[in-house]
PATIBA-674828 format. One record per residue: residue in three letters; x, y, z of N, C-alpha, C in turn. Coordinates in steps of 0.2 Angstrom, whole numbers, plus 5000, padded with zeros to 4 digits. Layout:
<rs>
> code/n_X/n_Y/n_Z/ca_X/ca_Y/ca_Z/c_X/c_Y/c_Z
> ALA/X/Y/Z/X/Y/Z/X/Y/Z
...
</rs>
This chain:
<rs>
> code/n_X/n_Y/n_Z/ca_X/ca_Y/ca_Z/c_X/c_Y/c_Z
> MET/5004/4994/5000/5000/5000/4999/5005/5006/5000
> VAL/5009/5006/5005/5014/5012/5005/5018/5013/4999
> THR/5019/5008/4994/5023/5008/4989/5019/5011/4983
> THR/5013/5009/4983/5009/5012/4978/5007/5019/4979
> LEU/5007/5021/4985/5005/5028/4987/5012/5033/4984
> ILE/5018/5030/4986/5025/5033/4984/5024/5034/4976
> THR/5023/5027/4972/5024/5027/4965/5018/5033/4963
> VAL/5012/5033/4965/5007/5037/4962/5010/5045/4963
> ALA/5013/5046/4969/5015/5053/4971/5021/5054/4966
> VAL/5026/5050/4964/5031/5051/4959/5028/5052/4953
> ILE/5024/5049/4950/5021/5050/4944/5018/5056/4943
> ALA/5014/5058/4948/5011/5065/4948/5016/5070/4948
> TRP/5022/5069/4952/5027/5074/4952/5030/5075/4946
> LEU/5032/5069/4943/5035/5069/4935/5030/5072/4931
> CYS/5024/5070/4930/5019/5074/4927/5018/5082/4927
> GLN/5018/5084/4934/5019/5091/4935/5026/5095/4932
> LEU/5031/5091/4932/5037/5094/4930/5037/5094/4923
> VAL/5034/5089/4918/5034/5089/4912/5029/5095/4909
> LEU/5022/5095/4911/5017/5099/4910/5021/5107/4912
> GLY/5023/5108/4917/5026/5114/4919/5031/5117/4915
> GLY/5035/5112/4912/5040/5114/4907/5036/5116/4900
> TRP/5031/5111/4899/5028/5113/4893/5025/5120/4893
> GLN/5022/5121/4898/5019/5129/4898/5024/5133/4899
> ILE/5030/5133/4902/5036/5137/4902/5037/5138/4894
> HIS/5038/5134/4891/5040/5133/4884/5035/5137/4879
> ARG/5029/5136/4880/5025/5140/4877/5024/5147/4878
> PHE/5025/5149/4885/5025/5156/4886/5032/5159/4883
> ASN/5037/5155/4884/5043/5159/4882/5044/5160/4874
> ARG/5040/5155/4870/5039/5156/4863/5035/5163/4861
> ALA/5029/5164/4866/5025/5169/4864/5028/5175/4867
> PHE/5032/5175/4871/5036/5181/4874/5040/5183/4869
> ASP/5045/5178/4867/5050/5180/4861/5047/5183/4855
> ALA/5041/5181/4853/5037/5184/4848/5035/5191/4850
> LEU/5033/5192/4855/5031/5199/4857/5037/5203/4857
> CYS/5043/5201/4860/5049/5205/4860/5051/5207/4854
> GLN/5050/5204/4848/5051/5205/4842/5047/5211/4838
> ARG/5041/5213/4843/5036/5218/4840/5038/5225/4842
> GLY/5042/5225/4849/5044/5233/4851/5045/5232/4859
> ARG/5045/5237/4861/5048/5237/4870/5042/5234/4872
> VAL/5045/5230/4877/5040/5226/4881/5040/5227/4888
> GLY/5035/5228/4891/5033/5229/4899/5029/5222/4901
> VAL/5030/5220/4907/5028/5214/4910/5025/5215/4917
> GLY/5020/5213/4919/5017/5213/4926/5014/5207/4927
> ARG/5014/5206/4934/5012/5199/4936/5008/5200/4943
> SER/5003/5197/4943/4999/5197/4949/4996/5191/4952
> GLY/4993/5191/4957/4991/5184/4960/4995/5181/4966
> GLY/4992/5178/4968/4995/5174/4974/4996/5166/4974
> ARG/4997/5164/4980/4998/5156/4980/4991/5152/4978
> PHE/4986/5155/4981/4980/5151/4980/4975/5155/4977
> LYS/4978/5160/4973/4973/5164/4968/4975/5162/4960
> PRO/4972/5163/4956/4974/5162/4949/4979/5168/4947
> ARG/4984/5166/4945/4990/5171/4943/4989/5175/4936
> VAL/4990/5180/4936/4990/5183/4930/4996/5186/4928
> VAL/4998/5186/4921/5003/5189/4918/5002/5192/4912
> ILE/5003/5198/4912/5002/5203/4906/5008/5206/4903
> ALA/5010/5205/4897/5015/5208/4893/5012/5212/4888
> ILE/5014/5218/4887/5012/5222/4882/5020/5224/4878
> ALA/5018/5225/4871/5024/5228/4867/5021/5234/4864
> LEU/5025/5239/4865/5025/5246/4862/5029/5248/4855
> ASP/5025/5251/4850/5029/5252/4845/5033/5259/4846
> ASP/5037/5262/4841/5040/5268/4841/5035/5274/4842
> ASN/5030/5274/4841/5025/5279/4843/5021/5278/4849
> ASN/5023/5274/4853/5021/5272/4861/5013/5270/4860
> ARG/5012/5266/4854/5006/5262/4854/5006/5255/4855
> VAL/5002/5252/4857/5002/5245/4859/5001/5241/4852
> CYS/5007/5237/4850/5007/5234/4844/5005/5227/4845
> ASP/5006/5224/4852/5005/5217/4853/5004/5216/4861
> SER/5001/5211/4863/5000/5210/4870/4999/5202/4871
> LEU/5000/5200/4877/4998/5194/4879/4997/5193/4886
> MET/4991/5188/4889/4990/5187/4895/4990/5180/4896
> MET/4992/5178/4902/4992/5171/4903/4989/5171/4912
> ARG/4983/5168/4912/4980/5167/4919/4978/5159/4922
> GLY/4978/5159/4927/4975/5152/4930/4980/5149/4934
> LEU/4977/5144/4937/4982/5139/4943/4985/5134/4941
> THR/4983/5132/4934/4987/5126/4933/4991/5126/4927
> VAL/4994/5121/4926/4999/5121/4919/4996/5121/4913
> PHE/4990/5121/4913/4985/5121/4907/4984/5128/4905
> ALA/4987/5134/4909/4985/5140/4907/4989/5141/4900
> ARG/4986/5146/4895/4989/5146/4890/4990/5154/4888
> PRO/4996/5156/4885/4996/5164/4883/4992/5165/4878
> MET/4987/5171/4879/4983/5173/4874/4983/5181/4873
> LYS/4981/5183/4868/4982/5190/4865/4976/5193/4868
> ILE/4977/5201/4869/4972/5204/4873/4971/5210/4865
> ALA/4966/5207/4861/4965/5211/4855/4962/5219/4857
> ALA/4959/5219/4863/4956/5226/4865/4962/5231/4865
> LEU/4968/5230/4867/4973/5234/4867/4977/5236/4861
> ASN/4977/5233/4856/4981/5234/4849/4978/5240/4847
> GLY/4983/5246/4845/4982/5251/4843/4982/5257/4848
> LEU/4980/5254/4854/4980/5260/4860/4986/5264/4862
> PRO/4986/5270/4862/4991/5274/4864/4993/5272/4871
> LEU/4999/5274/4873/5001/5271/4881/4997/5276/4885
> GLN/4995/5283/4884/4992/5287/4888/4986/5285/4890
> GLU/4983/5281/4885/4975/5279/4886/4974/5271/4889
> LEU/4979/5268/4891/4979/5262/4894/4978/5264/4901
> GLU/4972/5263/4904/4969/5263/4911/4966/5256/4912
> PRO/4970/5253/4918/4969/5246/4920/4962/5245/4922
> GLY/4960/5251/4926/4952/5250/4928/4946/5251/4923
> VAL/4949/5254/4918/4943/5254/4912/4944/5248/4907
> ILE/4949/5245/4907/4951/5240/4902/4948/5233/4905
> PHE/4949/5233/4911/4947/5226/4916/4943/5230/4922
> PRO/4937/5232/4920/4934/5235/4926/4932/5230/4932
> HIS/4931/5224/4930/4928/5219/4936/4934/5214/4938
> ASP/4940/5216/4936/4945/5210/4938/4951/5213/4940
> SER/4952/5213/4946/4958/5217/4950/4964/5214/4948
> LEU/4965/5208/4947/4970/5203/4946/4974/5207/4939
> CYS/4969/5207/4934/4970/5209/4929/4973/5218/4929
> GLN/4969/5221/4933/4971/5228/4934/4977/5228/4936
> ASN/4979/5224/4942/4986/5224/4945/4992/5223/4940
> ALA/4990/5218/4937/4996/5215/4932/4997/5221/4926
> LEU/4991/5223/4923/4992/5229/4919/4996/5234/4922
> SER/4994/5237/4927/4997/5242/4931/5004/5241/4932
> LEU/5006/5235/4934/5015/5234/4933/5017/5234/4927
> ALA/5014/5232/4922/5017/5232/4915/5018/5238/4913
> LEU/5013/5242/4915/5014/5250/4913/5020/5253/4916
> LYS/5019/5253/4923/5025/5255/4926/5033/5253/4923
> LEU/5033/5248/4921/5039/5246/4918/5041/5250/4911
> LYS/5035/5252/4908/5035/5256/4901/5038/5263/4904
> HIS/5036/5265/4909/5037/5273/4911/5044/5273/4912
> GLY/5047/5268/4915/5053/5268/4918/5059/5269/4915
</rs>
């Protein structure tokens, strides 16, 4: 019985490692593509038991959003997705409370990404 539990725990741990590596690989590919588009700001919010949110925005030479990505979730199955609503917006018009009115985690992540762009 103990051997079975240990075996199941080891298999679950190995699955977590493999799937976590797969998630990181997908995020890195999406982030590399974003970095090719312009200057990039990244923000992350969330906690240990809340869904984490990562938002990255790329700005062109005119300080307009030319691309973006968001990844949110608690599991290794979270995928990076585009935020189409941000494309073409000038940096000055990016207001996290207006863009994500009911999502404080996304507001926080976008605020952090914008702080990096102002610096």
